[in-house]
N, C-alpha and C positions, 0 to 999 in steps of 0.2 A: 587643628588639623588631625589630631589623634583620634577624635570621635567620628571623623568622616570616613565613608567607604567609597571605594572606586567601583562604580557599577560595571565598568568595562573589564575589570581585572578577571572576573570569572569567565567572561565570554570568550576570551582568548584561549584559555585552557580548554573550555568546552569544545571550541572549534577544532583545536589540535586533536583532542581525543576522538572526535567524530571521524577524523580522517583515517584512523587505523582500526576502529572497532565498529562493528555493526551488529546490533541485537535485533533478532526477529522473533515473531510469535507464530507458531504453527496454527493455522486456521483449520486445516484438515489434511489428511494423508490417504492416498489410495495409490493408483498407478502414478499419479502426479502428487508432488508435495506442494501445498498451497500455503505460502507464508506472507506475512505483512511486516513492514519495518516498524520498529519501536523508536521513539525519540529518546533523548538523553535522560528523561525522567521515567523511562520504561512504559510510556503510554503509546498506544497504537491509534494513530489518526484515523485509519480506515475503520476499525471496529468501533471506536468512540463516536465517530461521525454517524455511522449507521445506527448505533444504539440511541443517540440523542435525537433522532428524527421524530417529528410529531406524528399524530394520528393520521393526518392527511397524506402521509407517505407510507402508510402501513402495507399496502399491496406491493409497492415498489421495494420496500425494505425486505419483505418476505421473499420476493423473487430474487433479489440480489443475494441474500444469505443462502438461499437454496443453490444458486450457482456457485458461490464461494465454498460452501461446505459439502456439497454433494456432486454437482455436475463436473466442476473443474477437477477435483481429485480422481474421479472415475474416468473421465473422457479427455482430460486435458483441454487446452484452449480451443474454442470453436474456430478452427482455421478456415479461411476462404469464405466466411459468411459475414459480409459487411454489416448485416443487421444485428449481429451478435458481438462482433469484435472488429476493431479497426486499427490499423497501424497508423501511428502518429509520427513515425520516423525516428531514427537513432535508437532503434531497439525498444521503443515505448509503444504500448498498445492500450487501447481503450476498451474496457468491457462495457458493452452497451445493452445487454439483454434486459429488457424491462417490459412490464405490462403497459397498456395504454395509460396516458396521464403523466404523472410525475416522472421525471427523468433523472436517475442517479447514475453516476459513472464511477468506475474504479480504474485507475491507471496502473499498469503492471509491466513487467518485463520477464523474459524467460532466462533461466540459467541452463547451462548445457546438460544438467543432470535431471531432466524431467522435473524441474522446479519452476514454479510460478511465484514471483515476488511482487506483491501488491505494494504500491508506494503511497498513494493518496486517493481519497474519495471526495466527491463533491456533487452538488445538485447542478445539473446542466441547464444553461440558458440556451441561446441560439447557437453559439460556438463554444468549443472547448477553450476555457481561459488559458492564455499563453503562460501565465505564471504557474499554473498547475502542471503543464507539460514541462516547463523548465525545472520545477521541483522534482518531478519524476526522473528527468535526465540526470540531475545532480545526485539524486539518491542512488541511481543505477551505478554511476561512476564510483561513489563511495563504497557501495556493495562490492564491486569488482576489485577495488583496491584492497578492501578488507579480506576478501576471499583469497586473493593472491598472497596476502600476508598471514593467512590462516587465522584471521581475527573475527570470524563469524560465530555468533552464539545464537542458538535456537532454543526457545522456551515453549512449553505447551500452553495453549490458551486455557484460561480458567473461565469456565462457563457457569453462569448462575443456573441453579436448578438442576 
């Protein structure tokens, strides 16, 4: 028994720590601050997902990065334009701006201080997967708790080149 490890032991501590601390990476800043949530290992699902996309997603990838790094910081979210942004309820929105063809989505929420927080990204099929929406809602709740406790940490994005 002394050589065995309990795989669940670390998970409990990780879950507890996630409840009070949220680390974010700044994607861009302008009139609006565009952030994305980092996981417990300091990795960003949104940016990692976009970076890992294959060549057949190149046009969609470029368009999405332009929105995240240029359009959102300058102009804020595209309000009242269903083709660009759609409310999914409970404060979660879906960024939809894409060229024809491959459909990429980023879920996000607003903070009251001209801040957009991206929670997760995925390639869209017919409907937005329910598990992606639930993940975004849970992330928003964690963020709000951490903000209330002043346990938010923002780091700058390290870009290649």
